Residue, then its C-alpha position, 0 to 999 in steps of 0.5 A: m906302626p902299621r897303618r890301619c886306615g882301611s879297618a872300617a872298610q875291612r869290617g864292612a866287607l867282612s860283615r857283608a860277606v858273612s851276612l851273604c853266606n849265612r843268608t844263602t847257606v842252610p844251615a848258616t855256617t858259624e865259622y865265618s861269623i867266628a872269623a869276622k868276630v875274631h878279625c874285627t876285635r883284633i883290629a879294633f884292639e890294635v887300633a885302640s892300642n896304637a892310639i894309646q901309644l900316640m897319646g902317651g900318658y894322656g891316653l890312660s886318663k879318663e879325660f880322653h875317650v881313647e881310654k874308654i875305647f881301649r877298654d871296650a876293645r879289650a872287653s870285646m875280645v873276651e865277650d861271647g868267648s875269647n878269640e883263642v877258644l873261638g878260633l879252635v872251635a872254628a878250626r874243629r868245625i872246619m876239619d869235621g866238615y872235611k872229614i879229615y882223619t889221620p891214618a892211625l885213626m882210620v878203620k880198615p874196611p871189612s874186605m881188607t881184614i886179614f883172618a888167621p887160618e883156622t886150625 
């Protein structure tokens, strides 16, 4: 199992970066906020899942707080939009920002159009 000891530090650094970007960018960029939400909820779910694994059968009983933490971590992955859908939305916004077009979708400029001779 990989160790996630620095997950609180990662969340804090990511939160500060998103906050700084949103304060200095007009209009605020939501792509970074989406990335922060997806990253933090995924890490929280992995940590809670590993805690359940470590506790074994006791991790699923309501006597221990790990069960509630696991439920909350899983619920946070789907509230405000599921992580998969938010990832697709962020990718679309980034692609639209760079105006990436495939050659099949590009329209030729009028000067490049070839006209058939009139008969």
